[in-house]
C-alpha positions as CSV (number, residue, x, y, z in Angstrom):
1,X,0.1,0.1,0.0
2,X,1.0,3.8,-0.2
3,X,2.5,5.4,2.6
4,X,0.8,8.4,4.3
5,X,3.1,11.4,3.9
6,X,3.1,14.7,6.4
7,X,4.0,18.1,5.8
8,X,7.6,18.5,6.8
9,X,8.8,21.8,5.8
10,X,7.9,24.7,3.7
11,X,10.4,26.3,1.1
12,X,8.6,29.4,0.1
13,X,11.5,30.9,-2.1
14,X,11.8,27.8,-4.2
15,X,7.9,27.0,-4.0
16,X,8.2,23.6,-2.7
17,X,6.5,21.6,0.0
18,X,8.8,19.0,1.6
19,X,6.8,15.9,3.1
20,X,8.0,12.9,5.0
21,X,6.3,9.9,6.5
22,X,5.1,10.3,10.0
23,X,7.8,8.3,11.8
24,X,10.5,10.9,10.4
25,X,8.6,13.8,11.7
26,X,8.7,14.1,15.9
27,X,10.5,16.6,17.1
28,X,11.6,17.5,20.5
29,X,11.9,21.4,20.4
30,X,9.4,23.3,18.2
31,X,10.2,27.3,17.1
32,X,6.9,28.8,17.4
33,X,6.5,32.7,16.0
34,X,3.8,35.6,16.3
35,X,3.1,34.6,20.0
36,X,-0.4,36.0,21.1
37,X,-1.0,35.9,24.9
38,X,-4.7,36.1,26.4
39,X,-2.9,36.0,29.9
40,X,0.4,37.6,31.1
41,X,3.3,36.0,29.3
42,X,5.9,34.2,31.5
43,X,9.3,36.4,32.0
44,X,11.3,36.0,28.9
45,X,14.0,33.0,29.3
46,X,11.5,31.5,32.1
47,X,10.1,27.9,31.7
48,X,6.5,27.5,31.6
49,X,5.0,24.0,32.1
50,X,1.3,23.7,30.4
51,X,-0.4,21.4,28.1
52,X,0.3,22.3,24.0
53,X,-1.9,21.4,21.0
54,X,0.3,21.1,18.0
55,X,-2.3,19.4,15.7
56,X,-6.0,20.6,15.3
57,X,-7.3,17.0,16.0
58,X,-4.7,15.7,18.7
59,X,-5.2,15.8,22.6
60,X,-3.3,18.8,24.3
61,X,0.1,17.3,25.5
62,X,2.3,18.2,28.2
63,X,4.9,20.3,27.4
64,X,7.6,23.1,28.3
65,X,7.5,26.5,26.9
66,X,10.4,28.8,26.7
67,X,9.1,32.5,26.0
68,X,12.0,35.0,25.0
69,X,10.3,37.9,24.4
70,X,9.4,37.5,20.8
71,X,9.0,33.9,20.0
72,X,8.7,30.5,21.9
73,X,10.3,27.3,22.2
74,X,7.9,24.2,22.8
75,X,9.5,21.1,24.3
76,X,6.9,18.6,24.4
77,X,7.8,15.7,27.1
78,X,7.3,13.2,24.3
79,X,8.1,14.2,20.6
80,X,5.5,15.4,18.6
81,X,4.6,16.5,15.3
82,X,4.3,20.2,14.1
83,X,3.5,21.3,10.5
84,X,4.9,24.5,9.5
85,X,2.5,27.2,9.4
86,X,0.1,25.5,12.1
87,X,-1.0,27.3,15.3
88,X,0.4,26.1,18.9
89,X,-2.1,26.6,21.5
90,X,-0.7,26.8,25.4
91,X,-3.0,25.6,28.1
92,X,-2.4,26.0,31.7
């Protein structure tokens, strides 16, 4: 049968979408930009333990989020798949 492929990266200058099999995608650190906080953000550099939802159809998972004042890095407790361009939602 055919193997399902998932978006691994977007290469806009070259007009390419890079795909990979699901087992090649889990990440231990995921960069997040354009963060909008509905509550006061943590101090830059501080680690925030929370639940994070990286894909629309998955359950929130435990993670540590580090905010640098502009963007954030999500470190899920268990490596996770995050597709470029999708929202990451933090739950406290």
